[in-house]
C-alpha positions in Angstrom: 64.4 121.6 108.0 62.7 120.0 104.9 63.8 116.5 104.0 65.9 116.0 100.9 67.0 112.9 99.0 70.6 113.6 99.9 69.7 113.9 103.6 67.6 110.8 103.5 70.4 108.8 101.9 73.0 110.1 104.4 70.8 109.1 107.3 70.1 105.7 105.9 73.8 105.1 105.4 74.5 106.0 109.0 71.9 103.4 110.1 73.3 100.8 107.7 76.9 101.4 108.9 75.7 101.0 112.5 73.3 98.0 112.3 73.3 96.6 108.8 71.0 96.6 105.8 68.5 94.1 107.2 67.9 96.2 110.3 67.0 99.3 108.3 63.3 100.1 108.0 61.5 103.2 106.6 60.1 103.7 110.1 63.6 103.7 111.7 64.8 106.0 109.0 61.9 108.5 109.8 62.8 108.3 113.5 66.4 109.1 112.7 65.3 112.0 110.6 62.9 113.2 113.4 60.2 113.1 110.7 56.7 111.8 110.3 56.8 108.0 109.4 55.3 108.7 106.0 57.6 111.7 105.1 60.5 109.7 103.6 58.0 108.1 101.1 57.6 111.5 99.5 61.2 111.2 98.3 61.8 107.4 98.0 59.0 105.0 97.3 60.3 101.9 99.2 63.4 100.4 100.8 64.7 99.0 97.5 64.8 102.4 95.9 66.3 103.8 99.1 69.2 101.3 99.0 69.8 102.0 95.3 70.1 105.7 96.1 72.4 105.0 99.0 74.6 102.8 96.9 74.8 105.4 94.1 75.7 108.0 96.7 78.5 105.8 98.1 79.7 104.9 94.6 80.1 108.6 93.8 82.7 108.8 96.7 85.1 106.6 94.7 88.3 108.5 94.0 88.8 108.6 90.3 92.5 108.3 89.7 94.2 110.4 87.0 97.7 108.9 86.8 97.9 109.2 83.0 101.7 109.0 83.1 101.8 106.0 85.3 102.1 102.4 83.9 98.6 100.9 83.2 99.5 98.2 85.7 99.8 100.7 88.5 96.6 102.5 87.5 94.7 99.2 87.7 96.3 98.4 91.1 95.3 101.8 92.4 91.7 101.6 91.0 91.2 98.2 92.7 92.8 99.4 96.0 90.7 102.5 96.1 87.6 100.4 95.5 88.6 98.1 98.3 89.1 101.1 100.6 85.6 102.2 99.8 84.2 98.8 100.5 85.8 98.8 104.0 84.5 102.2 104.7 80.9 101.0 104.4 81.2 97.2 104.7 77.5 96.5 105.6 76.2 98.3 102.5 78.9 97.0 100.2 78.4 93.4 101.3 74.7 93.7 100.5 75.4 95.5 97.2 77.9 93.0 96.0 75.1 90.3 96.1 73.2 92.2 93.4 74.2 91.7 89.7 73.4 95.3 88.8 75.5 96.8 91.5 78.0 98.4 89.2 76.4 100.7 86.6 78.0 102.1 83.4 78.2 105.6 84.9 79.9 104.6 88.2 83.2 106.3 88.6 85.1 103.0 89.2 83.7 101.4 86.1 84.3 104.5 84.0 87.9 104.7 85.1 88.5 101.0 84.5 87.1 101.2 81.0 89.2 104.3 80.3 92.3 102.4 81.4 91.5 99.4 79.2 90.7 101.7 76.2 94.2 103.1 76.4 95.7 99.6 75.9 95.8 97.4 72.9 92.6 95.6 74.0 90.2 94.8 71.1 87.2 97.1 71.5 84.9 94.0 71.4 86.7 92.6 74.5 86.9 95.6 76.7 83.5 95.2 78.4 84.1 91.5 79.0 87.6 92.0 80.4 86.4 94.8 82.7 83.5 92.7 83.9 85.8 89.7 84.6 88.2 91.9 86.5 85.3 93.3 88.6 84.0 89.8 89.3 87.3 88.6 90.6 88.0 91.7 92.8 84.4 91.7 94.2 84.6 88.0 94.9 87.7 88.5 97.0 86.1 91.5 98.8 83.0 89.5 99.6 85.1 86.8 101.2 87.0 89.5 103.2 83.9 91.3 104.3 82.3 88.0 105.4 85.3 87.1 107.4 86.5 84.2 105.3 90.0 83.0 106.1 92.2 84.0 103.2 95.4 83.5 105.0 98.0 81.4 103.2 99.1 78.2 104.8 102.1 78.8 107.1 105.5 77.6 105.7 106.7 74.3 107.0 109.1 74.4 109.9 112.6 75.5 108.9 111.4 77.2 105.7 111.7 80.9 105.1 108.5 82.8 105.1 107.9 85.3 102.3 105.7 87.4 104.6 108.7 89.3 106.0 109.3 90.3 109.6 106.5 90.8 112.1 104.6 94.0 111.8 104.2 93.7 108.0 101.0 94.0 106.0 98.0 91.9 107.1 97.5 88.6 105.4 94.4 90.0 103.6 96.5 92.8 102.1 99.0 90.3 100.8 96.3 88.1 99.3 94.6 91.1 97.7 98.0 92.2 96.1 98.4 88.6 94.9 95.0 88.7 93.2 95.8 92.0 91.5 99.2 90.6 90.4 97.5 87.6 88.9 94.9 89.7 87.1 97.6 92.0 85.7 99.8 89.1 84.6 96.9 87.5 82.8 96.1 90.8 81.0 99.8 91.3 80.1 99.8 87.8 78.5 96.7 88.5 76.5 98.0 91.8 75.2 101.3 90.0 74.2 99.3 87.3 72.4 97.2 89.9 70.6 100.4 91.6 69.4 102.0 88.3 68.3 98.8 87.5 66.4 99.1 90.7 64.4 102.7 90.2 63.4 102.1 87.6 60.6 99.3 89.6 59.1 101.6 92.7 59.0 104.4 90.7 57.4 102.3 89.0 54.8 
């Protein structure tokens, strides 16, 4: 069967999922494809181009949410949670991709959905890109820590104090921390929107 870009990217992703980005070579890829060692080069010029193609393929798997009737806070939570799910589906690739500043492109479904959500709010157009970039930076920072195995567990309550974590068998600590991060982002945006509305009131009354 002739090689295709889609087939090459899919095979590369399987190798990355199994052994990591650093272990991937064009020769290993050709072996996995049962192809001549030079055959992949007819479709992708080098490993960097290969990884960009794989990252774009995975990014296209992002589930674009269409909850137009849901509060914007819930839409942002769902966007971030779906993005996190995708990161855990392919942790080796995502950990590598997060280290590159051009990882998120304007046509990525996640970025497009986030921009659309912010556009629907009272965010000044000049601030939308900056706010979206800041939100991405915070979420990606937390995901990098999670994927690298950093301990994000809150300190245990002192003896005799009630824990807010609920009974045993609840959500993992990482889940609670991620929800806390999203709550903090949303609270900050709510405050900014309220400040923008307050700033417009005197002008309207004058």
